[in-house]
C-alpha positions as CSV (number, residue, x, y, z in Angstrom):
1,X,-3.5,23.8,-9.0
2,X,-0.6,25.5,-7.2
3,X,1.1,25.3,-3.9
4,X,2.5,27.9,-1.6
5,X,5.0,25.6,-0.2
6,X,7.4,25.3,-3.1
7,X,10.1,27.8,-3.8
8,X,9.7,30.0,-6.9
9,X,12.5,28.2,-8.7
10,X,10.9,24.9,-8.2
11,X,7.6,26.2,-9.4
12,X,9.2,27.3,-12.6
13,X,10.6,23.9,-13.2
14,X,7.2,22.3,-12.6
15,X,4.9,24.5,-14.7
16,X,3.6,21.5,-16.5
17,X,3.3,19.3,-13.4
18,X,0.2,20.2,-11.4
19,X,0.5,19.5,-7.6
20,X,-2.1,17.2,-6.1
21,X,-3.3,18.6,-2.9
22,X,-3.4,16.6,0.3
23,X,-5.9,13.7,0.2
24,X,-9.1,14.1,2.2
25,X,-10.9,10.9,1.0
26,X,-11.6,8.1,3.5
27,X,-9.2,5.2,3.4
28,X,-10.9,2.4,1.5
29,X,-10.1,-0.5,-0.8
30,X,-8.4,-3.8,-0.5
31,X,-5.1,-4.0,1.3
32,X,-4.1,-7.0,-0.7
33,X,-4.7,-5.4,-4.1
34,X,-0.9,-4.9,-4.6
35,X,-1.0,-4.0,-8.2
36,X,-3.9,-1.4,-8.1
37,X,-1.6,1.5,-8.8
38,X,0.3,0.0,-11.8
39,X,-0.8,0.5,-15.4
40,X,-2.4,-2.7,-16.8
41,X,0.9,-3.8,-18.5
42,X,3.2,-2.6,-15.8
43,X,4.2,-6.0,-14.6
44,X,4.3,-7.8,-17.9
45,X,7.9,-9.0,-18.4
46,X,9.4,-9.4,-21.8
47,X,11.7,-12.5,-22.3
48,X,14.8,-10.5,-21.8
49,X,13.6,-9.3,-18.4
50,X,13.0,-12.8,-17.2
51,X,16.7,-13.8,-17.1
52,X,18.0,-16.4,-14.7
53,X,19.5,-15.1,-11.5
54,X,23.3,-14.6,-11.3
55,X,25.5,-15.3,-8.4
56,X,28.7,-13.7,-9.7
57,X,30.6,-11.4,-7.3
58,X,28.9,-8.0,-7.3
59,X,32.2,-6.4,-6.2
60,X,33.9,-6.7,-9.6
61,X,35.0,-3.4,-11.2
62,X,32.7,-2.1,-13.8
63,X,35.3,-2.8,-16.5
64,X,35.6,-6.5,-15.8
65,X,33.5,-8.1,-18.5
66,X,29.7,-8.3,-18.7
67,X,27.8,-7.1,-15.7
68,X,25.6,-10.0,-14.3
69,X,22.8,-7.6,-13.3
70,X,22.6,-5.8,-16.7
71,X,19.0,-6.7,-16.9
72,X,18.3,-4.9,-13.7
73,X,19.9,-1.6,-14.6
74,X,17.7,1.5,-14.2
75,X,15.0,2.0,-16.9
76,X,13.2,5.3,-17.1
77,X,9.8,4.7,-18.7
78,X,7.8,7.9,-19.5
79,X,4.5,6.0,-19.0
80,X,2.1,8.1,-16.9
81,X,0.5,6.7,-13.8
82,X,-2.8,7.7,-12.2
83,X,-2.8,9.2,-8.7
84,X,-2.5,6.8,-5.8
85,X,-5.8,6.0,-4.2
86,X,-6.3,5.4,-0.4
87,X,-6.6,1.8,0.8
88,X,-7.0,0.0,4.1
89,X,-3.7,-1.4,5.3
90,X,-3.6,-4.5,7.5
91,X,-0.2,-4.7,9.2
92,X,1.1,-8.3,9.2
93,X,2.9,-7.6,12.5
94,X,-0.5,-7.5,14.2
95,X,-1.0,-11.1,13.3
96,X,2.3,-12.1,14.9
97,X,1.2,-10.6,18.3
98,X,-1.1,-13.5,18.7
99,X,1.6,-16.1,18.1
100,X,2.9,-18.0,21.2
101,X,6.5,-17.3,20.1
102,X,6.6,-14.3,17.8
103,X,10.4,-14.6,17.4
104,X,10.2,-18.2,16.2
105,X,11.6,-17.1,12.8
106,X,14.9,-16.6,14.5
107,X,15.1,-20.3,15.7
108,X,17.5,-21.1,12.9
109,X,19.8,-18.1,13.5
110,X,23.4,-18.8,14.2
111,X,24.2,-15.4,15.4
112,X,22.0,-12.5,16.6
113,X,23.5,-9.2,17.8
114,X,22.1,-5.7,18.5
115,X,23.8,-3.0,16.5
116,X,22.8,-0.5,19.2
117,X,20.6,-0.8,22.3
118,X,17.6,0.9,20.7
119,X,18.0,0.4,17.0
120,X,19.1,-2.4,14.7
121,X,19.8,-6.1,14.9
122,X,22.3,-8.1,12.8
123,X,21.2,-11.7,12.0
124,X,23.1,-14.6,10.5
125,X,21.8,-18.0,9.6
126,X,18.1,-17.2,8.8
127,X,17.2,-17.8,5.1
128,X,14.8,-15.1,4.2
129,X,13.9,-16.8,1.0
130,X,12.6,-19.8,2.9
131,X,10.3,-18.0,5.4
132,X,6.6,-18.9,5.2
133,X,3.8,-16.4,5.8
134,X,3.7,-16.9,9.5
135,X,7.5,-16.3,9.7
136,X,7.1,-13.2,7.6
137,X,4.4,-11.9,10.0
138,X,6.9,-12.4,12.8
139,X,9.6,-10.7,10.8
140,X,7.3,-7.7,10.4
141,X,6.8,-7.5,14.2
142,X,10.5,-7.7,14.9
143,X,11.2,-4.9,12.4
144,X,8.6,-2.8,14.0
145,X,10.2,-3.3,17.4
146,X,13.8,-2.9,16.4
147,X,13.4,-0.5,13.6
148,X,16.2,-2.1,11.5
149,X,17.2,-5.7,10.8
150,X,20.4,-6.6,8.9
151,X,20.5,-10.1,7.4
152,X,23.8,-11.4,6.2
153,X,24.5,-14.2,3.7
154,X,21.2,-13.8,1.8
155,X,22.5,-14.5,-1.8
156,X,19.7,-17.1,-2.2
157,X,17.2,-14.4,-1.6
158,X,18.8,-12.0,-4.1
159,X,19.1,-14.8,-6.7
160,X,15.4,-15.4,-6.5
161,X,15.0,-12.4,-8.8
162,X,12.4,-9.6,-9.3
163,X,9.3,-11.8,-9.5
164,X,10.1,-13.2,-6.0
165,X,11.0,-9.8,-4.6
166,X,7.6,-8.4,-5.6
167,X,5.7,-11.4,-4.1
168,X,7.8,-10.9,-1.0
169,X,6.9,-7.3,-0.8
170,X,3.2,-7.8,-1.4
171,X,3.0,-9.8,1.9
172,X,3.7,-6.6,3.8
173,X,1.4,-4.2,1.8
174,X,0.5,-2.6,-1.5
175,X,3.7,-2.0,-3.5
176,X,4.6,1.6,-4.0
177,X,5.6,2.7,-7.5
178,X,8.0,5.6,-7.4
179,X,7.0,8.6,-9.6
180,X,10.5,9.5,-10.9
181,X,13.1,6.8,-10.1
182,X,14.6,4.2,-12.4
183,X,13.4,0.6,-12.2
184,X,14.2,-2.7,-14.0
185,X,12.4,-2.9,-17.3
186,X,9.0,-4.4,-16.7
187,X,9.2,-4.0,-12.9
188,X,8.1,-0.5,-11.9
189,X,7.5,-1.5,-8.3
190,X,11.3,-2.0,-7.8
191,X,13.0,1.3,-7.0
192,X,16.7,1.3,-8.0
193,X,19.6,3.4,-6.7
194,X,22.5,3.5,-9.1
195,X,25.9,5.2,-9.3
196,X,29.1,4.3,-11.2
197,X,32.0,6.2,-12.8
198,X,29.8,7.4,-15.6
199,X,26.3,7.8,-14.3
200,X,24.3,8.7,-11.2
201,X,20.6,8.6,-11.1
202,X,19.9,9.3,-7.4
203,X,22.7,11.5,-6.0
204,X,23.5,15.1,-6.8
205,X,25.8,16.7,-4.3
206,X,27.7,19.2,-6.4
207,X,26.0,22.1,-4.6
208,X,26.2,20.5,-1.1
209,X,29.0,20.1,1.4
210,X,27.8,16.6,2.3
211,X,26.0,13.7,0.7
212,X,24.2,13.0,4.0
213,X,20.5,13.8,3.6
214,X,18.3,12.3,6.4
215,X,14.9,11.3,5.2
216,X,12.0,8.8,5.4
217,X,11.2,7.5,2.0
218,X,8.5,9.3,0.0
219,X,6.9,10.8,3.1
220,X,4.9,13.1,0.8
221,X,2.6,10.2,0.0
222,X,-0.7,10.0,1.9
223,X,0.3,6.4,2.9
224,X,4.1,6.3,2.9
225,X,5.9,2.9,3.0
226,X,6.2,0.9,6.2
227,X,8.4,-2.3,6.2
228,X,11.0,-1.7,3.5
229,X,13.5,-4.2,2.0
230,X,16.7,-3.0,0.4
231,X,19.8,-4.8,-0.9
232,X,22.8,-4.1,-3.1
233,X,23.5,-6.0,-6.3
234,X,26.8,-4.3,-6.6
235,X,28.7,-2.2,-4.1
236,X,32.1,-0.4,-3.8
237,X,34.9,-2.4,-2.1
238,X,34.8,0.2,0.7
239,X,32.4,3.0,1.5
240,X,28.8,3.4,0.4
241,X,27.4,2.6,3.9
242,X,23.9,3.6,5.0
243,X,23.1,5.5,8.2
244,X,19.9,5.0,10.1
245,X,18.4,6.8,13.1
246,X,15.6,5.9,15.4
247,X,12.9,8.5,15.3
248,X,11.5,6.9,18.5
249,X,14.8,7.7,20.2
250,X,15.1,11.2,18.8
251,X,11.7,12.0,20.1
252,X,12.4,10.5,23.5
253,X,15.5,12.7,23.9
254,X,13.4,15.8,23.9
255,X,11.8,17.4,27.0
256,X,8.3,16.2,27.9
257,X,6.8,19.8,27.5
258,X,8.3,20.2,24.1
259,X,7.1,16.7,23.0
260,X,3.6,17.6,24.2
261,X,3.7,20.7,22.0
262,X,5.0,18.7,19.0
263,X,2.2,16.2,19.4
264,X,-0.3,19.0,18.6
265,X,1.4,19.9,15.3
266,X,1.0,18.6,11.7
267,X,3.2,19.3,8.8
268,X,3.1,19.4,5.0
269,X,5.3,16.9,3.1
270,X,5.9,17.6,-0.6
271,X,7.1,15.7,-3.6
272,X,7.3,18.7,-5.8
273,X,11.1,19.3,-5.5
274,X,11.9,15.7,-6.2
275,X,9.7,15.9,-9.3
276,X,11.4,19.1,-10.4
277,X,14.8,17.5,-10.0
278,X,13.8,14.8,-12.4
279,X,12.0,17.1,-14.8
280,X,15.2,19.1,-15.1
281,X,16.9,16.0,-16.5
282,X,19.1,15.4,-13.4
283,X,17.7,12.0,-12.4
284,X,16.0,10.3,-15.3
285,X,14.1,13.1,-16.9
286,X,10.7,11.6,-16.2
287,X,7.8,12.4,-13.9
288,X,5.2,9.6,-14.2
289,X,2.8,10.8,-11.6
290,X,1.9,14.4,-10.7
291,X,3.7,15.4,-7.5
292,X,1.6,15.5,-4.3
293,X,1.6,17.1,-0.9
294,X,0.2,15.4,2.2
295,X,-0.3,16.6,5.7
296,X,1.1,14.3,8.4
297,X,1.4,14.5,12.2
298,X,4.7,15.8,13.5
299,X,4.6,12.9,16.0
300,X,3.0,9.6,14.8
301,X,2.1,6.4,16.6
302,X,3.0,3.0,15.3
303,X,-0.1,0.8,14.8
304,X,1.6,-2.4,16.1
305,X,3.9,-1.3,18.9
306,X,2.1,1.9,20.0
307,X,5.5,3.7,20.0
308,X,5.5,7.4,19.2
309,X,8.1,8.7,16.7
310,X,9.1,12.0,15.3
311,X,8.0,12.3,11.7
312,X,9.7,15.1,9.9
313,X,12.6,15.1,7.5
314,X,14.7,17.7,5.8
315,X,14.2,16.2,2.3
316,X,10.4,16.3,2.1
317,X,8.9,18.2,5.1
318,X,8.1,21.8,4.1
319,X,6.2,23.6,6.8
320,X,4.2,23.2,10.0
321,X,0.5,23.9,9.4
322,X,-0.9,26.9,11.3
323,X,2.4,28.5,12.4
324,X,3.9,31.6,11.0
325,X,6.8,31.1,8.6
326,X,9.5,32.0,11.0
327,X,8.0,29.8,13.7
328,X,7.7,26.9,11.4
329,X,11.2,27.3,10.0
330,X,12.9,27.5,13.4
331,X,11.1,24.5,14.8
332,X,11.8,22.4,11.8
333,X,15.5,23.6,11.7
334,X,15.9,22.6,15.3
335,X,14.3,19.2,14.7
336,X,16.4,18.5,11.6
337,X,19.6,19.4,13.4
338,X,18.6,17.3,16.4
339,X,18.1,14.3,14.1
340,X,21.5,14.9,12.4
341,X,23.4,15.4,15.6
342,X,22.0,12.6,17.6
343,X,24.7,9.9,17.1
344,X,23.4,8.1,20.2
345,X,20.2,7.4,18.2
346,X,21.9,6.1,15.1
347,X,23.3,2.9,13.6
348,X,25.5,2.4,10.6
349,X,25.2,-0.5,8.1
350,X,28.3,-1.6,6.3
351,X,27.4,-3.5,3.2
352,X,28.8,-6.9,2.3
353,X,27.8,-9.3,-0.6
354,X,24.5,-11.0,0.2
355,X,23.3,-8.4,2.8
356,X,19.5,-7.7,2.9
357,X,18.3,-4.9,5.2
358,X,14.8,-4.3,6.3
359,X,13.6,-1.2,8.2
360,X,10.4,0.4,9.3
361,X,10.1,3.6,7.4
362,X,7.5,4.8,9.9
363,X,9.8,5.0,12.9
364,X,13.3,5.5,11.3
365,X,15.1,7.9,9.0
366,X,18.2,7.1,6.9
367,X,20.8,8.5,4.6
368,X,23.2,7.0,2.1
369,X,26.9,7.9,2.3
370,X,28.3,8.8,-1.1
371,X,32.1,8.6,-0.2
372,X,33.4,6.4,-3.0
373,X,33.6,8.8,-5.9
374,X,37.3,8.3,-6.5
375,X,37.0,4.5,-6.9
376,X,34.7,4.7,-9.9
377,X,33.1,1.5,-8.5
378,X,29.4,0.6,-9.0
379,X,26.8,0.9,-6.4
380,X,23.5,-0.7,-7.5
381,X,20.7,-1.3,-5.1
382,X,17.1,-2.4,-5.2
383,X,14.3,-1.3,-2.8
384,X,10.9,-2.9,-2.3
385,X,8.6,-0.5,-0.5
386,X,5.1,-1.6,0.5
387,X,2.8,1.2,1.6
388,X,1.4,1.3,5.1
389,X,-1.3,3.2,6.8
390,X,-1.8,6.9,6.7
391,X,0.4,8.2,9.7
392,X,-1.6,8.0,12.9
393,X,-1.3,11.1,15.1
394,X,0.2,10.4,18.5
395,X,-2.3,12.9,19.9
396,X,-5.8,11.4,19.8
397,X,-8.2,13.7,17.9
398,X,-5.7,15.6,15.9
399,X,-7.4,16.4,12.6
400,X,-5.2,16.1,9.5
401,X,-7.7,17.2,6.9
402,X,-9.1,20.7,6.7
């Protein structure tokens, strides 16, 4: 099948990669079936992938002896995956709403400070690796409310290794397997970002004036990720920060009549260009699952907090359904530029050893900052991205299918 939303050059690169059209099937299935999308042997680890965790400094230059996370470097398997199937997502934050003290998981914190009034909280003293299921539910609720949580001094969590990271992620939803990115051998559910002096598997900015690309992760999926966990195994001594923006705040900054109009709109999100980028050999050269397009509301509602958030991004949103091309392009251009300019809606995370960041991919957007080219230092990160519900329209009755 073909799509009219992908530029001619991209279509040429994807001649052998059929585009799956937006899903229209009802959402069914078991929300706890976290491995439903993986091939049968996708989580079988060979002895070499089950190495003991390392606690050596991740800031050492790449030439200083063996790299302690060698076993977690990007692996690009060409194994093909079936299409993702819809499932019923049960948000753990909903369970925390019934708790008498939904912030009890912060009782052990030694320092809690807000990064900005409306987005982001930095937390010291809470051991993520020690949280039980109730505390993880409370954590999910806090991420939903604040959009972004930055936990410092979490080397114990990082040292738990990939089997623990996957079990952690499954508490929050079915784990997403990325169709093109690198992953540790034997762990396709762990998405890796990697750049050093010799290789870059995620960033390509030679044809751009900036590395800043605001996006919500894999928004082209029918059920994109919700609570997302990310940490760096290695980072440059300076630079490589991550920008976040609150899509609740960017929406709230717009005039009520314009918001009312946006709530009536739905947009196509496409994974075709990302697949073409990889198929051209500029990422890992693999496309394990046919690229898809999905239709999502331009304004979505969070299932736990009820907050409304703008849900478009320059990387994956392609057009507004039902509008003429010029109308769609101008509205989307305005929204993209609004997101990029709105510094009063943004927060910046500066990485340090042992930092673990959690964000709600439904109500935030983010961008890496690739400003460390000259140093030649390594930046190696791991992301665990449980899928959430199909985006809920802020406007009751807005039909996404058909």
